[in-house]
Structures are given as C-alpha cells and as structure tokens.
Steps between C-alpha positions, in 0.01 A plus 500: 500500500159501667210702333463675839796710401279676251281641772787548745684721249197715432408542872863600575505744216155638469313371810246790494386438146162345457523127409131403471162653546194278559171516696679501823699802411867579378805317619855632456792289413634522851162381624482218245832378622379501861198303392702255306739447798204454724357241254831323488500482884146371496595221259805406700277481821253280315783275374375524147720453194242648263260785509189408276287810408157488352331848466483800276782736463557745789803607729472147630652373172844669516495437878454132446742490212781679683405356847549154366838598349612659841428161667669294231171351431310461159212720389220306323221729365196282428213560239223601745246451216541123522257278690607460857572129460759580230660765710517262803667240277762758386569612866549129585795491258683774666759456771361589853296786369339801683201595295382863470171520318170692452247471773275267305781256414667450838251250643556264204875513479567344840755607755720686536283748299440867587278764331701777318356768717573323818862428385550865405372625828728250671809629319410857556499438874863397497702773678801655339824338585335160532428453119730213391835642443705427193367267225615139459745505209497165309436599131479143385184442709156506338384868500167462318277197410243548243239241405449456126364247255721301281438293194427192712200683641595453864585821687872572523670715759778701333781590741699831464815563704618835642777496238250444222284804609787735593660432164186599324433807690865642516562425126184683392425777751709799619520538871286789611450585143136600535392860570340568833175580309484169314232242592424150372143389471530121587212310364689161445398245751750417788514137389618591157872543430425851355357593829803385696749663248297829522548521873875415485580742208284783658666464835852506353426796274314685772166524320194528715253202460123548469334159513165436334339212684241418238531603140229662298576749230297775676689433827829499325439827316377660822797402701740600229343847486459571874823324613735687268605169343798535254569133432279187465527134406198316338435165338346527151144422639527804726611732228222381260240590764677834579491577125121407477427716803685803353340458162158503664586826690730708282542752792699258697872557533800441732730796433758391760549155341857479346558123458290192429662163522302190383564135477371153626321410174476577128391855447234551233638736231183713474495545881875608514448739206212665655668529840800683331242743361321552825815550686717701263739618759559165678792287446392132432714208588424131408662287775526133418601250754404201712462407860809286480711795368417744782283700260617687200763364265428703185360850443353697205567861615315825458678637197461171320127510565454847350744429217316184407161672524597787272710288248396430157760225472307166567809344665527782745129508556501133568702562813206600688413132507826415644614493863822688426854399573675332792588692816869548597625175663235291326567267206208377294537232224260328258572128454348206326337205672841341503655791685701631205493877422282599208552761235400862545122538455432124531222395748625277785506465879596789717768444764662742734791521749635757741546563873136593540380173358377262778374180333448315821172373642394392846580133571679450165831549326605800302360521141818667372719292274879463535555825325264689731225536243131494583248399237218743550221305351437761248569489116605793289763655290768767493545735210823645355475798726476289814124540566327206663163391369306272736232294321369315795551200723671198379252298685126572535505725796233773465613856589189692613532852639856442576441178688609160375217239507542135455256328263548162669393638835182633359439187296537276810259720678231482220557126473400462874151629389268205438382660177846511330643208303794669340619858472775704344578846640692757297583857489354721217599854393332773697551874454438581866655202695765402245347152503169368632421149609279283277405144537377226262284246688369156431199435719380199688126428517476697819522842305418374145192644350481814728515844345857613441461827697388297799792249455754799472361651823525163683849437394626858563346484847689168569841632390454830682410325820812286478768728341368857523376729211836555340528136383136461396444460122297779350389282210382141474453318169314158520640238259456132422874420543833661513745500201791257583838397366562140427645459852190643653635841578241787475595724192473825694595715197174377336294570816660844527424581134138410532457685825682814402277793422542471119417121527179545693238260394715265320441140613749301703516134410772234488488465127823424318761743619862523409734559788720795525855455330732365765221380730539141630239247386 
C-alpha cells in the first residue's frame, strides 16, 4: 500500500473539503491531489529517486510528501536550520535527489535545486489531465527518509516504508473521522517525524491543516484564535512558552481548542499541570514514539490526564509522568541488558515491534532482531496497569525541545577550537526545553586566564557558527580536568550532577571517583 492512497481516498470522497490553508490561500483535497500528481510527474521528468525538502511548513510540504509517493520516490525533509554545508552533505547521501528549498538555501545546495516558490509556481501551471496519472504502487519502497542523530554521534538517515506509515495511520485514525469544522495547528517542523505524521493523519481523517512556519507563543495563540483551531500538537518547549505567555496575560484564551497532543521530549510536570488548568476543556494526549517507529507507539489519553490530575491516589497521580499504554498493533517490552524480560516495574531497556516499526537506515542493514524487535535506545519501566514510564536515553543523547542532540558531535566541534583541550557535553534538566546543553571545558593557554563570560561567548559563537543555535551549549563550566574511570572514560554522570541546576557552583575535578555499578573499568 502506498501512502498516496490516503490522499486519493479523501480526494475521491471529500474533494471539495479544505485540506490546508497557508499564506498562498486554501487548497482543497482535490486540488492537493492534483498538485501531488504534478509533483510526481515533475520528479519523473527530472529522473529523481528522492525529493529533498528544506523549508518551513506550507502547502508545499504535503505536496512534496505525496508527490514523491506518487512517483515512487522517497521524501526527505531536511532541517533547514542547519548550516548549508551540513545540508549539502545530507543531500549528497540521497539517491538522485531533486532539492526544493527556501530561496536563501538553493545556491548552496547545488543542482538540481529549485526554490520552493518557483517549484510551486511550476506545479500550478500544469494543466488538468496532464498531472501524472495513478501513483506507483510499490509499498516496500522507502517512503520517507529522516535524518536523526544516533548514539555514535554521526547523523543517521532513518528509512520508513509505505507499509510502515500506512500501518501507523490506518491503525490509529478513522478515515474521514474529523468534522468539517476541525483544524490542526501544525507547529512541528517538517523534518520531524511528528510533522510527517501530522500531515498523514490529518489528510486521512479529513482535518484541515493550518501550518505555523515559525513558532512563537504569541503567533501560536493568535493563529489558534483566528484560524478556528480545534487540534494542536506541541513539543514540551512550545507548551512551556505558551503557558508562560498565557500566565502573563490572563485574558488570552483559545475557546475553539478541543485537543492538545504533546511529545518529543520529557514534559515538565509543573508545565503540564498548569496547561491542564489553562485549557480546562481541552483533551490532552501524551504521544510517545520515535522516528524509527513512524511516530507514536504509546498514548496517555485525555481521561487518564484528567483522572490523574484530580486523583488523591499517588499511584494514579503518578501516571501524569507516564507516556501511557501501547497502541493497538504495537508490542512494547522492557528487557535487561542481556535481552531477558524484566519483572513488572523494573527499569530496563525499552524495545518495540509492530508493522509500523521501520528500524532501517540508509546504507545499512535493519536494526530489528530476529524476532522483529527494535531496541529504542530509551530506558524505562512498565507498571502493573500497563503504563510505560520513560526515564531517558540509554546512551547520552540530549533531548532538547523535542530534538535529539549528539554530545559527541558538539564535543568534536568544541575540540576543533584552539582554546579547548578537553570537553564533556551533557544534558541537564530544564523546565522549558526538557533538557538544556551544558559543557565542562578544559582550556589550553589560548583561552586560559580570560574572563569566564568572555570565554563562554567565544565558545558559544564557535559552536553556533558550525552547528546552529539548537546545539549550542547554554552553560560552560571551566575545570582543571575531567573525572575519568580507570579506563579513561569520562564519568558523565558526575559532570551532569555538577552542571545540573542544583549542582551549580560545585567544582569539577578528577578526584577519586567510584564508577557506576556495572560500568566497565
């Protein structure tokens, strides 16, 4: 089954219904299908096996997603916030790509590359009847390629097939189940699995999409009010800022909002509790998933949120910190490091299997084991009622604002600065971002002796120039040396403890540190 069928069914059944509204106007499902067919024909003419997309969300996003599917090509949304050299390297890993990007990026991305506006104009000029015909139906083909960071630190390209994505959508969403008045405020970026999943599920359910190209809490609230938004997905960072904005102006409200889904990172309990108070009529859903699982695999539903908030039972109240229970068709298990199942409530490694689980990466073999299980990279536990609690990454990946960041990538960048002799980058708790990035730095004589504020500004500018602002540490602590195990590995837990908010000011030194239980010496 090709994901193009999701759009084809809606266009056949409710072609006049509005699919998306952006700055260029509103597009019906019939019109969106025509654009997707034209995009598919455009790809075929170019001889491209991949459509790379690097721009903010607009009608161009579903056009590119379904257009690639129509042509039997892969859709690869890229993080347009990355430096041009990083984007160019990612494009270079794709099979014969046609790149559609914002005006400012196209010169740096090489050929064939076309600006989003020029591409859209080109597609809109395609006459009816010459718009590409039926889609290529090869469900095992890559449908979507998403670049992500793994524990190794090098960017990985997760591959999801049509079967993976159709399984997720059709198992979780009722066809045409949305009312004609329903509208989704889409603030998740196109290069995030949440953005891809939101487009697919909205189209299949028949819900109108209202993209928000650049998030600010003020812009989000304004669009939600004026656009008649009924549904929204946010990452915890967004919700924290929305809560702050509403607390600063008690008159703000979104009376049409019925449902808020959140995920992508750990949600701070105070933020969630306040949001439940500010949106008393809204249904809250915690959606836990990974890029490799085609988005959501476990859900904490609206009734469970409200029941937990109101409960005096600590065990029920605790469920607000969970990510809920597995979706139909998804199996989740907690195992030890040997792969054996652990007892209920015991912490271990989270693994998952089901038809929506991809587990394959570009230029590499599948990560699924012989039983079809994928080790997620997270650790957690499942209680006696089946609720899953995710404690964090099994490795040291930092989750900031819903994005996975690799400490080693940031460390390598800092080590290229002549003033840095050694560095350890960790994530520390942050009420707004879920985690913020902090760095313990050992200096060379190039920077030693300068004021710490000046050093921090210098290093922040260096990282920002190479990796962008998202991956730039917000705090730098200068130390004489890093705490190490006997084998020379950095004791990240010690660094993290010292750099955490409640550990501020504590010195970092090698000292005599006992390794964690089970850690190799």
